[in-house]
N, C-alpha and C positions, 0 to 999 in steps of 0.2 A: 313123676316127672320133675326134674329140677328146674324151678322157675328162674333161678338166678342166671342160668345159661341164656335165657331169652331177654334179659334186661340189659339196657345200656350201662356201660361203665361210665364213670365220671369223665374219663379221658375221651371216650367216644362221644359223649354228649357235648363236651367242649369243642371237639373237632367239627361236629355238625353245626354248632352255633357259629363257629369261625367261618365255615363254608357259606352259610347263609349270609353272614355279614359281608363277605367278599362279593357274593352275587348281588347283594343290594347296592354295594358301592359301585359295581360295574353298571348296574341298571339305572341308577339314580340320574346320571346325566341324560340318558336316553329318555327316561320318563319326563324329566324337566323339559327337554326339547319337544317331546310330544305334546306336553301341556301348553307350551308357548305357541306351537303350531295351531292347536285348537283355539287359543285366544286370538291368534291372527285371523283365522277363518271366521271367528265370531265378529271381529272388528270389520272385516271385509263384507260379511253378510249384512251388518248393520248399515254400512255405507250404501250398499245396494238398495236397501229399503229406503234410505233417505233419497237416493237418486230417483227411485220409482215414485216416491211421494211428490218430489218436485215436478216430475213429468206429468203426473195426474193433476197437480195444481195448475201448471201452466196451460194444460189442455182445457181446463175449466175456466180459465181467466184470460182469454184472448191472447195466449202465448206470452203473457207478461210474468216476469219474475216478481216475487214478493220483496218487501223491504226486509233486508237481513236482520235489522234490529229487532223485529217482532215476528219473523216468519214462523218460528216454532214455539218460542217462549216470549210472551208479551207481559213482562213483569215490571211494575213501576219501581224505579230506583229509590223511591221514597220508602219502599217496603224492604227491598233487598239491595244492598250496595252493589253497584255495577261490577266492581272488581271481584266480588265474591259470589256472583250469581251461579257460576259453574259448579260450586261445591255447597250451595245452600239448598237443603231439601225443600224449603218453602216454595221454590220455583216450579215444582212439579205440577202440571195441570191435572194429574191424577188426584192430587190433594186439593188443588184450587182450580176448578175448571175455567174460571175467568182469566187465568194466565195462559190459556191456550192460544197460540198464534194461528194464522190461516192454514199453515201446512200441517199442524198437529193432527187434524182429523184423518189425514192420509197415512199416518204412522200407526202401527199396530199397538205399541205399548211404550211406556217410559224406558223399558229395558233396551229398546232399539237405539237409544241415545248414548249408551255406555259401551266403551271398548274396554275389555278386561285388562289389556296391556297398559292402557292409559291409567286405569284405576290403580294398578300396582305402583306405577311411578308417582301418581298423584298423592297416594297415601304416604309416600316417602318424602316427596319434595313439594307438596302442595302449599305448605305454609311459606315457601320462599317467594310466592308470587307477589308482585308489587301491591302495596296498600292492603295487605291481608288484615282482616278483622279477626283477631284471635278469639272473639266471642262466638264466631260462626264455625262450627266443626267442619272438618274436611270430609264431606260426604258427597263424592262426585255425582253430578246429575247429568251432565252431557259432555261429550268429547269432540263434537263436530261444530264447525262454523261455516257459514255460507259465504261464498265469494261476493265481496261488497261491490264488485264491478258488474254484477248481474242484478238488474232491478234498480229501483229508485231508493238509494240508501239515504235515509233521513230526508226523503223528499227530493233528492238530487240524483240524477243519472250521471255517473262518472264513467260508465262503460257503455253497456247496452241495456235497453229496457226489456226486449223480447228475446226469446231463445233463438228465433230465426235470424237474428242480427249477429249472432256469434260467428266469428271467423275461425275456422279450423277447430271444430267441436271436439276432436280427439285430443287436443292439447290445451283445452281450457277447463279448469276444474270448477265444479259446482259446490261441492262440500269437501272439507278437508279437515284432517286432524291438525290441531294447532298447538304449539308449545305453550306451557304455562309458567315458564321461568325465563328470565332474561339471560341471553347467551353472550358472554364477553367475546370480543369487544362490543361496544354499543353500536358499531356499524352493522351488526348482524340483525338485531331486532330491537325495536323501541317499545313495542307493546306485546302483550301476551293474551291468551284466551281469557276473556271476561264476558262480553256479550257474545252473540252468535254471529258476528260479522268478521270475516277474514279480509282485512284491509291492508294489504301489502302495498308498497309505494314505489313509484318511479324515482330514480336517483335525483332528479331535478325537483322533486316534491320536497318542500321545506321540512316535512315531518318524516322523510325517508329514514330508515327502511320500513318502518311499520311492523305489521304482523309477520309471523314466520311459521312455516310448515313444521310439524312436530318432528322430534328427533329420538323417539323412544322405542321404535321397532328395530330389531336386528342389532341390538347393543346391550351389554350388561348394564344393570341398574346403576352401577358405580360410574358409568361413562354416559351420562344422560344426554350429552350434547352431540354424541357421535353417530346417532342412528338416522333413520328415515321415517317418513310419515305416509299414511294412506290418503288417497284422494279418489273421489269419483268424478268423472269427467262428463261433459255435456252429452257425448255420444253414448254414455251408459256404462263404460268400462271402469273398473277399479284397478289401481296400481300403486305400488310403493314409489314415492317420489323422493329424490335426494334434494333436500332444501339447499345444499351447498353447490348444486349444479348451476353455477352462474354462467352468464353469457357475456363474452367480451366484445365490445364494440370499438370503433375507432376513437370514441370520445370518453369511454369509461366502461364500467362493468354493471350489468343488470343482474339482480339477485335471482336465484332459482325460484323463489317463492313468487316474485312478480311475473316472471316469464310464463308461469303456469296459470296465472290469474287474469291478466289483462286480455280481454276478448276481441280486440280489434287489431287491424293490420299494423298500425304504427306504434307497436309496443316498444320498438327499439330505437325510436326517434330520439334525437338529442334534446328536443323540447318536450316537456311533460305533455302527454297527449290528453290530459283531462285537467279539469280545474280542481285543485286540492280542496 
């Protein structure tokens, strides 16, 4: 038997390699899209877990929301600088149980706090956040912040104290993905993810516009300002929210972030409906 007749020639081998290369090139975008879809589902599942944790907490605490500053992570700023808490591994209650806030016991694991899409963008742009301490490595710990209009934020109720006081629960977010970089112009956002409070502002608030819903879903990494962010709402559903979906009134424009956060009827009043 002539073994040479059953062997690949060099040309045939190169043709096979070329075909494999072409197939991989065709499949790569589809594989990347499938990976991003898996990341999105993970982010959505995590927010569902956060929403369930909040429901369990309010059920056990007379329908009251916790203080967003310490609801999940209760870390002294003397230990971890406020602006860098989201990427400092020292904040994890898995490492330091004393840093666990009152909602933490209702969450399954530290991994519930991390959105893979956020992690990808954070590793690329994380050092751009204001007041970054270069001695603290970018190791993302959490991606979600609590609506500061729910509960007594820093001891003050700016919106509602209890879940039952929320008006239109399908359109008021509880937890949201928040951007970690300033978006030009400065009229878009003044603050970024640092603590776990999402405090966006009414236009008549002197510190307007405040925090801003994330922009890292459904956009390539090179266009970080152009996407949308996930949020879970009081009624329990999760959806992607367009942070640029502003609302025009007769006296001015209300940001998309604020209109999804303020939980009372008079959110579109010309007068600021809360005390800044």
